[in-house]
C-alpha positions in Angstrom: 124.6 45.9 151.6 127.5 44.7 149.5 126.7 41.8 147.2 129.2 39.7 149.0 127.4 40.2 152.3 123.9 39.2 151.3 122.1 36.0 151.0 118.9 35.5 149.0 116.0 33.4 150.2 113.0 32.3 148.1 109.6 33.6 149.3 107.2 32.0 146.8 106.9 31.0 143.1 104.2 33.7 142.6 103.0 36.6 144.7 99.5 35.2 144.7 100.7 32.2 146.6 101.6 34.3 149.6 99.1 34.6 152.6 97.8 38.1 151.7 95.3 39.7 154.1 92.6 42.1 152.7 94.9 45.1 153.7 97.5 43.9 151.1 99.9 42.9 154.0 101.1 39.5 155.0 103.5 37.9 157.4 106.0 35.3 156.2 108.7 33.3 158.0 112.0 33.2 156.2 115.3 31.9 157.5 114.0 32.0 161.1 112.7 35.6 160.8 109.2 36.9 160.6 108.9 39.5 157.9 106.0 41.7 156.8 105.3 42.0 153.1 103.3 44.8 151.5 101.8 44.8 148.1 101.3 48.3 146.6 99.8 49.4 143.3 101.0 47.6 140.3 101.8 44.5 142.3 105.0 46.0 143.7 106.2 44.1 146.7 108.1 45.5 149.7 109.5 43.8 152.8 110.0 45.2 156.3 110.3 44.2 159.9 107.5 42.3 161.5 107.2 44.7 164.4 107.1 48.5 164.7 110.3 49.9 166.3 108.3 52.1 168.6 106.0 49.8 170.6 106.3 46.4 168.7 102.9 46.7 167.0 102.5 43.9 164.3 103.0 45.8 161.1 100.8 43.4 159.1 97.8 44.4 161.3 98.2 48.0 160.1 97.5 49.3 156.7 99.0 51.0 153.6 98.0 54.7 153.4 97.1 56.6 150.3 100.7 57.7 149.8 102.0 54.1 150.0 103.4 54.2 153.5 102.9 51.4 156.0 101.1 52.5 159.1 101.5 50.8 162.5 98.2 49.7 164.0 99.0 50.8 167.6 99.9 54.5 167.3 99.6 55.2 163.6 103.3 55.8 163.0 104.0 55.9 159.3 107.0 54.5 157.5 108.1 54.7 153.8 108.2 51.2 152.4 111.1 52.1 150.1 113.6 52.9 152.9 111.9 52.5 156.3 112.1 56.2 157.2 109.5 57.4 159.6 107.4 59.9 157.7 105.1 61.0 160.5 107.9 62.7 162.4 108.6 60.5 165.5 112.2 59.7 164.4 112.0 55.9 164.3 113.3 53.7 161.5 111.7 50.5 160.3 114.1 47.8 158.9 113.4 47.1 155.2 114.7 44.3 153.0 115.4 44.0 149.3 112.9 42.0 147.3 113.6 40.6 143.8 111.4 38.9 141.2 113.3 36.2 139.3 112.1 33.8 136.6 111.4 31.1 139.2 109.8 33.3 141.9 110.2 36.0 144.5 113.2 36.4 146.7 114.2 38.4 149.8 117.8 39.5 150.8 119.2 39.3 154.3 122.6 40.4 155.4 124.9 37.4 156.2 125.7 37.2 159.9 128.7 35.5 161.2 131.1 35.6 164.2 133.1 38.4 162.6 130.3 40.4 161.1 130.0 44.0 162.4 
């Protein structure tokens, strides 16, 4: 994503204000999209699509494995939170989003969409 083609949206003032589940995953609605957030060791935050690209399992109902991958609750497909690559070999890709901590809170980046966007 080029910096001219992204728009940042505020998620929360602090990560503890997000609706975390015991599995360190949560769902947030930002700019009309549902996004899954994952909290890994050291309070690192990652953002990915709400649903698995394979069978639309809700990613926040899954879990984070010992290697830090997010695992879909339906068929246990695993995805790297850093880039969305399928690490269990099925060939799917999970959309991921940039997350940034700023002085006034946590933000997520979306690509700007317009009539002439490709």
